[in-house]
C-alpha positions in Angstrom: 0.0 -0.3 0.4 2.7 2.5 0.6 5.1 1.5 -2.4 1.3 2.4 -4.1 0.9 5.0 -2.6 4.8 6.8 -3.4 4.3 5.6 -6.9 1.2 7.6 -7.5 3.0 10.7 -6.1 6.3 10.0 -8.5 4.1 10.1 -11.3 2.3 13.1 -10.2 5.4 15.0 -10.2 6.2 13.0 -13.8 3.1 14.2 -14.8 3.4 17.6 -13.4 7.0 18.2 -14.9 5.6 17.0 -18.5 2.6 19.3 -18.6 4.0 22.7 -17.2 6.0 23.7 -20.5 2.8 23.4 -22.3 1.4 26.1 -19.8 4.4 28.2 -19.2 5.0 31.4 -21.2 6.7 31.3 -24.2 10.4 32.7 -23.8 10.8 36.1 -24.8 13.6 36.8 -27.5 16.0 39.0 -26.5 17.9 39.8 -30.2 17.1 42.7 -31.8 14.1 43.3 -28.6 13.5 46.7 -27.6 14.7 47.1 -23.4 14.1 49.4 -21.6 16.1 49.8 -18.4 15.2 52.6 -15.6 17.9 53.3 -13.2 20.0 52.1 -15.7 23.5 54.4 -15.4 25.0 52.2 -12.1 24.7 49.0 -10.3 22.2 46.5 -11.0 20.0 48.2 -13.7 23.3 48.7 -15.4 24.1 44.9 -15.2 21.3 44.1 -16.6 21.6 46.0 -19.2 24.7 45.2 -20.4 23.1 41.4 -20.0 20.5 42.1 -22.8 22.8 44.0 -24.6 25.2 40.6 -25.2 22.0 38.7 -25.9 21.7 41.4 -29.1 19.2 43.6 -27.7 18.3 47.6 -28.2 18.8 49.2 -25.0 17.2 52.6 -23.5 18.9 53.8 -20.5 16.9 56.2 -18.3 18.3 58.4 -15.3 18.3 61.4 -14.0 23.0 61.9 -14.1 23.6 62.0 -17.7 27.4 61.8 -17.0 26.8 58.6 -15.6 24.5 57.9 -18.4 27.4 58.7 -21.3 29.7 56.6 -19.1 27.5 53.6 -18.7 26.5 53.7 -22.5 30.2 53.4 -23.4 30.8 50.4 -21.2 27.7 48.5 -22.8 29.0 49.3 -26.6 32.1 47.1 -25.8 29.6 44.1 -25.4 28.1 44.5 -28.8 27.2 41.2 -30.5 26.2 42.8 -34.1 26.9 46.5 -35.6 23.4 47.2 -35.6 22.3 47.5 -31.7 21.9 50.3 -30.9 22.3 52.4 -26.6 20.2 55.5 -26.5 20.8 57.3 -23.2 17.5 59.4 -21.7 18.7 61.7 -18.5 15.0 62.4 -16.6 13.6 61.8 -13.3 11.0 59.1 -13.6 9.6 60.2 -10.5 8.4 63.2 -10.5 6.3 63.9 -13.9 4.4 61.3 -15.4 3.9 63.5 -19.0 7.1 63.9 -19.1 8.3 60.1 -18.3 5.7 59.3 -21.7 7.0 61.9 -24.0 10.4 60.3 -23.3 9.8 56.9 -24.0 7.6 57.7 -26.7 11.2 59.3 -28.4 12.7 56.4 -27.1 10.3 54.0 -29.1 10.0 56.2 -32.4 13.7 55.6 -32.2 13.8 52.0 -31.1 10.8 50.8 -31.9 8.5 49.5 -29.5 9.8 48.4 -26.2 9.5 44.7 -26.0 10.9 44.7 -22.2 10.7 47.5 -19.6 12.8 47.2 -16.1 12.2 49.2 -13.4 14.7 49.6 -11.7 15.3 52.9 -10.2 15.5 53.1 -6.7 17.0 54.8 -3.7 17.1 53.6 -0.1 17.6 55.4 3.8 18.2 53.6 6.4 17.6 54.4 10.6 15.3 54.3 13.3 11.6 55.0 12.7 11.7 58.1 14.3 15.4 59.4 13.6 14.1 59.0 9.5 13.2 62.5 8.3 9.1 62.8 7.2 9.9 63.8 3.8 12.4 60.5 3.4 9.7 58.6 3.4 7.8 60.5 0.8 10.9 60.5 -1.0 11.3 57.1 -1.3 7.7 56.4 -2.3 8.0 58.4 -5.2 11.5 57.2 -6.3 10.7 53.6 -5.3 6.8 53.3 -6.6 5.9 56.3 -8.2 9.1 55.8 -10.2 8.1 52.4 -11.5 4.6 53.1 -11.9 5.1 56.2 -14.9 7.5 54.0 -17.0 4.9 51.2 -16.6 2.0 53.2 -17.3 4.0 54.6 -20.6 4.3 51.2 -22.2 1.3 49.5 -21.3 -1.0 50.4 -24.3 1.6 49.5 -26.8 2.2 46.0 -25.2 -1.1 45.4 -25.5 -1.6 46.5 -28.8 0.9 44.2 -29.5 -0.2 41.6 -27.5 3.5 41.1 -26.0 5.9 42.4 -23.3 7.8 41.9 -20.2 7.7 44.1 -17.1 10.4 43.8 -14.4 9.8 45.6 -11.0 13.0 45.4 -9.0 12.1 44.7 -5.5 14.2 43.7 -2.5 14.2 41.0 -0.5 13.4 43.6 2.2 10.6 43.8 0.3 9.5 40.3 1.2 10.3 41.0 4.9 10.3 44.3 7.2 13.7 44.6 9.2 15.1 46.5 11.8 16.4 50.0 9.9 13.8 49.7 6.8 10.5 51.0 8.0 11.1 54.2 4.9 12.4 51.3 2.8 10.5 48.2 2.9 7.1 49.9 2.3 8.4 50.9 -0.8 9.4 47.9 -2.2 6.3 45.6 -0.4 4.0 48.3 -2.6 6.1 47.2 -5.8 4.0 43.7 -5.4 0.9 44.6 -4.8 1.4 46.4 -7.9 2.5 43.2 -10.1 -0.1 40.8 -8.3 -2.6 43.5 -9.9 -1.2 44.3 -13.2 -0.4 40.6 -13.8 -3.6 39.6 -13.3 -5.0 42.3 -15.9 -2.2 42.1 -18.7 -1.9 38.3 -18.9 -4.5 37.7 -21.1 -2.6 40.1 -23.7 0.4 37.8 -23.1 2.3 40.4 -21.6 4.2 38.6 -18.2 5.0 40.4 -15.2 8.3 39.6 -13.2 8.8 41.2 -9.5 12.9 41.0 -8.4 13.5 40.5 -5.4 17.4 40.8 -4.6 19.4 40.1 -1.7 22.7 42.5 -0.4 24.2 43.6 -3.9 27.3 45.1 -4.2 26.5 48.1 -5.8 27.7 52.1 -5.0 23.8 51.9 -3.7 24.5 49.6 -1.6 27.5 51.0 -0.5 26.5 54.4 0.2 23.5 53.0 2.1 25.9 50.8 4.9 27.3 54.2 5.7 23.9 54.9 7.6 23.0 51.6 9.1 21.8 51.2 12.9 24.3 48.8 14.2 21.3 46.2 14.5 20.4 46.4 10.8 24.5 45.5 9.9 24.4 42.4 12.7 21.0 41.3 10.6 22.7 41.9 7.2 26.0 39.7 8.5 23.8 36.9 8.4 23.5 37.2 4.5 26.2 37.1 2.2 26.8 39.5 -0.6 26.1 39.1 -3.6 27.7 40.8 -7.1 25.6 42.3 -9.4 26.6 40.7 -12.2 25.1 37.1 -10.9 22.0 38.8 -9.7 21.3 40.9 -12.9 21.9 37.3 -15.0 19.1 35.4 -12.6 16.8 38.6 -13.4 17.1 38.6 -16.8 16.4 34.9 -17.1 13.7 34.7 -15.1 12.4 38.1 -17.1 12.5 36.0 -20.5 10.9 33.3 -19.1 8.2 35.3 -17.9 8.2 33.9 -14.2 6.5 36.2 -11.6 9.1 35.8 -8.9 13.0 36.2 -9.4 15.3 35.2 -6.4 18.9 34.7 -5.7 20.2 31.9 -3.4 19.1 29.6 -1.1 18.0 32.5 1.1 16.0 34.4 -1.7 14.5 30.8 -3.2 13.1 30.2 0.6 11.7 33.7 0.7 9.5 33.2 -2.3 7.8 30.4 -1.0 7.4 31.9 2.2 5.8 34.7 0.6 4.3 33.1 -1.9 0.9 33.7 -0.6 -1.9 34.4 -3.5 0.9 35.3 -6.1 0.6 34.3 -9.5 2.7 30.8 -10.8 4.1 30.6 -13.7 3.8 26.5 -13.9 2.3 23.4 -11.7 5.5 22.8 -10.6 6.7 26.2 -9.1 3.1 25.8 -7.2 3.3 22.5 -6.1 7.2 23.7 -4.8 5.5 26.3 -2.4 2.7 23.9 -1.2 5.3 21.3 -0.7 7.9 23.2 1.0 6.1 25.8 2.9 5.6 23.8 6.1 9.1 23.1 6.5 10.6 26.9 5.0 8.1 28.6 8.2 10.2 26.5 10.7 13.5 27.5 9.5 12.3 31.3 9.0 10.8 31.3 13.0 14.7 30.7 14.0 15.6 33.5 11.7 13.0 35.8 13.2 13.8 34.5 16.4 17.9 35.1 15.9 16.8 38.8 14.5 14.9 39.5 17.7 17.8 38.4 19.9 19.9 40.6 17.8 17.8 44.0 18.7 17.2 43.0 22.0 20.7 42.4 22.7 21.7 45.7 21.2 19.1 47.7 23.5 20.7 46.0 26.7 24.3 47.1 25.5 23.4 50.6 24.6 21.0 51.1 27.9 24.0 50.0 29.9 26.5 52.7 27.8 23.9 55.6 28.7 23.5 54.1 32.1 27.4 54.1 32.4 27.9 57.7 31.1 25.3 59.1 33.6 26.9 57.6 36.6 30.4 59.4 35.3 
Protein backbone atom coordinates (compact mmCIF):
# COMPACT_ATOMS: atom_id res chain seq x y z
CA UNK A 1 0.00 0.00 0.00
CA UNK A 2 2.85 2.35 0.91
CA UNK A 3 4.68 1.55 -2.30
CA UNK A 4 1.54 2.28 -4.27
CA UNK A 5 1.16 5.66 -2.57
CA UNK A 6 4.80 6.55 -3.25
CA UNK A 7 4.51 5.42 -6.87
CA UNK A 8 1.36 7.53 -7.30
CA UNK A 9 3.11 10.62 -5.91
CA UNK A 10 6.14 10.09 -8.16
CA UNK A 11 3.88 9.60 -11.19
CA UNK A 12 1.94 12.75 -10.29
CA UNK A 13 5.14 14.81 -9.97
CA UNK A 14 6.46 13.49 -13.29
CA UNK A 15 3.16 14.38 -14.93
CA UNK A 16 3.41 17.92 -13.57
CA UNK A 17 6.90 18.29 -15.00
CA UNK A 18 5.65 17.07 -18.36
CA UNK A 19 2.58 19.33 -18.42
CA UNK A 20 4.29 22.39 -16.94
CA UNK A 21 6.11 23.56 -20.11
CA UNK A 22 2.82 23.46 -22.02
CA UNK A 23 1.23 26.10 -19.78
CA UNK A 24 4.33 28.26 -19.27
CA UNK A 25 4.75 31.53 -21.22
CA UNK A 26 6.67 31.45 -24.46
CA UNK A 27 10.17 32.86 -23.78
CA UNK A 28 10.89 36.36 -25.03
CA UNK A 29 13.63 36.50 -27.65
CA UNK A 30 16.15 39.22 -26.83
CA UNK A 31 18.03 39.49 -30.16
CA UNK A 32 16.63 42.64 -31.79
CA UNK A 33 14.31 43.37 -28.84
CA UNK A 34 14.00 46.85 -27.35
CA UNK A 35 14.78 46.80 -23.62
CA UNK A 36 14.29 49.89 -21.44
CA UNK A 37 16.13 50.01 -18.11
CA UNK A 38 15.41 52.76 -15.59
CA UNK A 39 18.13 53.41 -13.04
CA UNK A 40 20.41 51.99 -15.71
CA UNK A 41 23.50 54.12 -15.11
CA UNK A 42 24.90 51.99 -12.28
CA UNK A 43 24.47 48.94 -10.08
CA UNK A 44 21.99 46.21 -10.92
CA UNK A 45 20.35 48.33 -13.65
CA UNK A 46 23.62 48.73 -15.54
CA UNK A 47 24.38 45.02 -15.25
CA UNK A 48 20.90 44.13 -16.53
CA UNK A 49 21.45 46.42 -19.53
CA UNK A 50 24.82 44.77 -20.22
CA UNK A 51 23.31 41.28 -19.94
CA UNK A 52 20.52 42.14 -22.40
CA UNK A 53 22.95 43.84 -24.78
CA UNK A 54 25.15 40.74 -24.76
CA UNK A 55 22.12 38.81 -26.00
CA UNK A 56 21.54 41.16 -28.93
CA UNK A 57 18.99 43.63 -27.51
CA UNK A 58 18.68 47.33 -28.26
CA UNK A 59 18.91 49.32 -25.01
CA UNK A 60 17.36 52.51 -23.73
CA UNK A 61 19.00 53.67 -20.50
CA UNK A 62 17.08 56.06 -18.27
CA UNK A 63 18.59 57.81 -15.25
CA UNK A 64 19.00 61.28 -13.81
CA UNK A 65 22.76 61.79 -14.16
CA UNK A 66 23.61 62.44 -17.80
CA UNK A 67 27.36 62.06 -17.30
CA UNK A 68 26.96 58.66 -15.69
CA UNK A 69 24.62 57.63 -18.50
CA UNK A 70 27.18 58.49 -21.16
CA UNK A 71 29.94 56.61 -19.30
CA UNK A 72 27.67 53.57 -18.95
CA UNK A 73 26.74 53.76 -22.64
CA UNK A 74 30.42 53.46 -23.62
CA UNK A 75 30.87 50.53 -21.24
CA UNK A 76 27.82 48.68 -22.57
CA UNK A 77 28.78 49.19 -26.23
CA UNK A 78 31.90 47.08 -25.67
CA UNK A 79 29.63 44.02 -25.47
CA UNK A 80 27.89 44.42 -28.83
CA UNK A 81 27.21 41.25 -30.80
CA UNK A 82 26.44 43.01 -34.08
CA UNK A 83 26.92 46.43 -35.64
CA UNK A 84 23.19 47.21 -35.65
CA UNK A 85 22.77 47.42 -31.88
CA UNK A 86 22.10 50.82 -30.32
CA UNK A 87 22.31 52.18 -26.79
CA UNK A 88 20.08 55.22 -26.30
CA UNK A 89 20.50 57.41 -23.20
CA UNK A 90 17.75 59.57 -21.70
CA UNK A 91 18.27 61.78 -18.67
CA UNK A 92 15.03 62.17 -16.72
CA UNK A 93 13.70 61.72 -13.19
CA UNK A 94 11.11 58.94 -13.57
CA UNK A 95 9.46 59.80 -10.24
CA UNK A 96 8.42 63.43 -10.72
CA UNK A 97 6.40 64.15 -13.86
CA UNK A 98 4.40 61.41 -15.60
CA UNK A 99 3.90 63.41 -18.80
CA UNK A 100 7.65 63.91 -19.13
CA UNK A 101 8.27 60.19 -18.61
CA UNK A 102 5.59 59.37 -21.20
CA UNK A 103 7.12 61.76 -23.72
CA UNK A 104 10.68 60.44 -23.41
CA UNK A 105 9.47 56.85 -23.76
CA UNK A 106 7.55 57.82 -26.90
CA UNK A 107 10.77 59.27 -28.28
CA UNK A 108 12.65 56.09 -27.40
CA UNK A 109 10.05 53.96 -29.18
CA UNK A 110 10.17 56.20 -32.24
CA UNK A 111 13.94 55.60 -32.45
CA UNK A 112 14.25 51.95 -31.40
CA UNK A 113 10.77 50.53 -31.88
CA UNK A 114 8.13 49.40 -29.37
CA UNK A 115 9.33 48.40 -25.91
CA UNK A 116 9.55 44.62 -25.57
CA UNK A 117 10.82 44.63 -22.01
CA UNK A 118 10.78 47.35 -19.36
CA UNK A 119 13.00 46.91 -16.31
CA UNK A 120 12.08 49.27 -13.46
CA UNK A 121 15.32 49.47 -11.53
CA UNK A 122 15.37 53.11 -10.40
CA UNK A 123 15.46 53.24 -6.64
CA UNK A 124 17.08 54.63 -3.53
CA UNK A 125 17.36 53.75 0.13
CA UNK A 126 17.46 55.41 3.54
CA UNK A 127 18.15 53.44 6.70
CA UNK A 128 17.69 54.38 10.32
CA UNK A 129 15.34 54.07 13.27
CA UNK A 130 11.76 55.03 12.50
CA UNK A 131 11.81 58.12 14.77
CA UNK A 132 15.18 59.28 13.43
CA UNK A 133 14.24 59.29 9.75
CA UNK A 134 13.10 62.64 8.38
CA UNK A 135 9.44 62.64 7.33
CA UNK A 136 10.29 63.89 3.84
CA UNK A 137 12.46 60.78 3.37
CA UNK A 138 9.36 58.59 3.55
CA UNK A 139 7.76 60.72 0.85
CA UNK A 140 10.87 60.75 -1.35
CA UNK A 141 11.38 56.99 -1.17
CA UNK A 142 7.75 56.30 -2.05
CA UNK A 143 8.05 58.65 -5.01
CA UNK A 144 11.29 57.14 -6.35
CA UNK A 145 10.83 53.46 -5.51
CA UNK A 146 7.10 53.17 -6.20
CA UNK A 147 5.93 55.97 -8.50
CA UNK A 148 9.27 55.72 -10.31
CA UNK A 149 8.08 52.26 -11.41
CA UNK A 150 4.43 53.17 -11.94
CA UNK A 151 5.11 55.98 -14.42
CA UNK A 152 7.31 54.11 -16.94
CA UNK A 153 5.05 51.04 -16.76
CA UNK A 154 1.96 53.17 -17.36
CA UNK A 155 3.69 54.77 -20.37
CA UNK A 156 4.38 51.48 -22.20
CA UNK A 157 1.48 49.23 -21.23
CA UNK A 158 -0.95 50.36 -23.94
CA UNK A 159 1.49 49.57 -26.76
CA UNK A 160 2.30 46.21 -25.22
CA UNK A 161 -1.41 45.36 -25.11
CA UNK A 162 -1.83 46.35 -28.75
CA UNK A 163 1.08 44.08 -29.75
CA UNK A 164 -0.07 41.24 -27.47
CA UNK A 165 3.42 40.84 -26.03
CA UNK A 166 5.79 42.30 -23.47
CA UNK A 167 7.63 41.95 -20.22
CA UNK A 168 7.60 44.33 -17.23
CA UNK A 169 10.10 43.86 -14.42
CA UNK A 170 9.86 45.47 -11.00
CA UNK A 171 13.12 45.32 -9.04
CA UNK A 172 12.02 45.07 -5.42
CA UNK A 173 14.26 43.69 -2.66
CA UNK A 174 14.35 41.00 -0.02
CA UNK A 175 13.39 43.92 2.22
CA UNK A 176 10.19 43.92 0.18
CA UNK A 177 9.45 40.40 1.39
CA UNK A 178 10.50 40.78 5.02
CA UNK A 179 10.41 43.95 7.12
CA UNK A 180 13.68 44.43 8.98
CA UNK A 181 15.08 46.78 11.63
CA UNK A 182 16.18 50.06 10.06
CA UNK A 183 14.10 49.76 6.89
CA UNK A 184 10.83 51.40 7.96
CA UNK A 185 11.13 53.95 5.14
CA UNK A 186 12.49 51.58 2.50
CA UNK A 187 10.63 48.28 2.99
CA UNK A 188 7.08 49.64 2.48
CA UNK A 189 8.04 51.07 -0.92
CA UNK A 190 9.37 47.68 -2.03
CA UNK A 191 6.38 45.81 -0.59
CA UNK A 192 4.15 48.17 -2.63
CA UNK A 193 5.77 46.97 -5.87
CA UNK A 194 4.56 43.44 -5.23
CA UNK A 195 0.96 44.59 -4.78
CA UNK A 196 1.22 46.56 -8.01
CA UNK A 197 2.77 43.61 -9.82
CA UNK A 198 0.13 41.09 -8.68
CA UNK A 199 -2.77 43.34 -9.70
CA UNK A 200 -1.13 44.31 -13.00
CA UNK A 201 -0.30 40.69 -13.88
CA UNK A 202 -3.97 39.75 -13.55
CA UNK A 203 -4.88 42.58 -15.94
CA UNK A 204 -2.29 41.95 -18.63
CA UNK A 205 -1.86 38.17 -18.69
CA UNK A 206 -4.65 37.73 -21.31
CA UNK A 207 -2.60 40.00 -23.57
CA UNK A 208 0.47 37.73 -23.35
CA UNK A 209 2.26 40.27 -21.13
CA UNK A 210 4.11 38.91 -18.12
CA UNK A 211 5.24 40.72 -15.00
CA UNK A 212 8.31 39.77 -12.96
CA UNK A 213 9.10 40.93 -9.42
CA UNK A 214 12.78 40.60 -8.54
CA UNK A 215 13.85 40.30 -4.92
CA UNK A 216 17.63 40.78 -4.90
CA UNK A 217 19.52 40.33 -1.62
CA UNK A 218 22.24 42.71 -0.42
CA UNK A 219 24.18 43.40 -3.61
CA UNK A 220 27.59 44.97 -4.11
CA UNK A 221 26.59 48.25 -5.78
CA UNK A 222 27.39 51.94 -5.24
CA UNK A 223 23.93 52.38 -3.72
CA UNK A 224 24.50 49.57 -1.23
CA UNK A 225 27.87 51.04 -0.24
CA UNK A 226 26.26 54.41 0.41
CA UNK A 227 23.40 52.83 2.36
CA UNK A 228 25.84 50.90 4.58
CA UNK A 229 27.33 54.16 5.88
CA UNK A 230 24.15 55.00 7.80
CA UNK A 231 22.92 51.56 8.86
CA UNK A 232 22.09 51.17 12.56
CA UNK A 233 24.15 48.54 14.39
CA UNK A 234 21.17 46.19 14.54
CA UNK A 235 20.73 46.34 10.77
CA UNK A 236 24.42 45.65 10.18
CA UNK A 237 24.37 42.61 12.47
CA UNK A 238 21.23 41.23 10.83
CA UNK A 239 22.74 41.79 7.37
CA UNK A 240 25.76 39.74 8.38
CA UNK A 241 23.56 36.63 8.53
CA UNK A 242 23.54 36.58 4.72
CA UNK A 243 26.23 37.09 2.09
CA UNK A 244 26.52 40.01 -0.34
CA UNK A 245 25.92 39.08 -3.99
CA UNK A 246 27.59 40.50 -7.07
CA UNK A 247 25.46 42.72 -9.30
CA UNK A 248 26.35 40.69 -12.40
CA UNK A 249 25.02 37.50 -10.80
CA UNK A 250 21.77 39.17 -9.75
CA UNK A 251 21.32 40.70 -13.22
CA UNK A 252 21.71 37.34 -14.98
CA UNK A 253 19.02 35.77 -12.79
CA UNK A 254 16.60 38.67 -13.28
CA UNK A 255 17.02 38.69 -17.06
CA UNK A 256 16.60 34.92 -17.27
CA UNK A 257 13.40 34.97 -15.18
CA UNK A 258 11.98 37.93 -17.10
CA UNK A 259 12.60 36.22 -20.44
CA UNK A 260 10.82 33.10 -19.17
CA UNK A 261 7.92 35.17 -17.82
CA UNK A 262 8.40 34.05 -14.22
CA UNK A 263 6.53 36.16 -11.68
CA UNK A 264 9.08 35.72 -8.89
CA UNK A 265 12.82 36.18 -9.33
CA UNK A 266 15.13 35.42 -6.44
CA UNK A 267 18.82 34.67 -5.92
CA UNK A 268 20.39 32.01 -3.73
CA UNK A 269 18.97 29.62 -1.15
CA UNK A 270 17.75 32.40 1.17
CA UNK A 271 15.99 34.05 -1.75
CA UNK A 272 14.35 30.79 -2.78
CA UNK A 273 13.10 30.18 0.76
CA UNK A 274 11.72 33.72 1.08
CA UNK A 275 9.93 33.43 -2.26
CA UNK A 276 8.24 30.23 -1.11
CA UNK A 277 7.36 31.66 2.32
CA UNK A 278 5.88 34.87 0.90
CA UNK A 279 4.18 33.33 -2.14
CA UNK A 280 0.69 33.72 -0.63
CA UNK A 281 -1.71 34.41 -3.50
CA UNK A 282 0.96 35.46 -5.97
CA UNK A 283 0.74 34.08 -9.53
CA UNK A 284 2.67 30.98 -10.57
CA UNK A 285 4.20 30.41 -13.97
CA UNK A 286 3.92 26.64 -13.87
CA UNK A 287 2.22 23.82 -12.01
CA UNK A 288 5.64 22.69 -10.83
CA UNK A 289 6.27 26.03 -9.15
CA UNK A 290 2.94 25.82 -7.36
CA UNK A 291 3.70 22.29 -6.19
CA UNK A 292 7.06 23.38 -4.79
CA UNK A 293 5.34 26.11 -2.79
CA UNK A 294 2.77 23.72 -1.35
CA UNK A 295 5.34 21.08 -0.40
CA UNK A 296 8.02 23.41 1.02
CA UNK A 297 5.90 26.01 2.83
CA UNK A 298 5.71 24.21 6.18
CA UNK A 299 9.37 23.34 6.61
CA UNK A 300 10.48 26.77 5.39
CA UNK A 301 8.16 28.42 7.92
CA UNK A 302 9.92 26.51 10.70
CA UNK A 303 13.32 27.65 9.42
CA UNK A 304 11.98 31.19 9.08
CA UNK A 305 10.90 31.24 12.72
CA UNK A 306 14.47 30.48 13.75
CA UNK A 307 15.68 33.40 11.64
CA UNK A 308 13.10 35.74 13.20
CA UNK A 309 14.10 34.59 16.68
CA UNK A 310 17.73 35.31 15.86
CA UNK A 311 16.88 38.79 14.57
CA UNK A 312 14.83 39.57 17.69
CA UNK A 313 17.75 38.43 19.83
CA UNK A 314 20.11 40.78 17.99
CA UNK A 315 17.78 43.75 18.45
CA UNK A 316 17.21 42.99 22.14
CA UNK A 317 20.94 42.55 22.81
CA UNK A 318 21.79 45.84 21.10
CA UNK A 319 19.09 47.64 23.11
CA UNK A 320 20.44 46.27 26.40
CA UNK A 321 24.00 47.23 25.49
CA UNK A 322 22.89 50.73 24.56
CA UNK A 323 20.94 51.18 27.80
CA UNK A 324 23.88 49.87 29.80
CA UNK A 325 26.22 52.30 28.07
CA UNK A 326 23.84 55.24 28.64
CA UNK A 327 23.49 54.31 32.31
CA UNK A 328 27.27 54.18 32.72
CA UNK A 329 27.62 57.62 31.10
CA UNK A 330 25.10 59.10 33.54
CA UNK A 331 26.93 57.79 36.60
CA UNK A 332 30.28 59.25 35.53
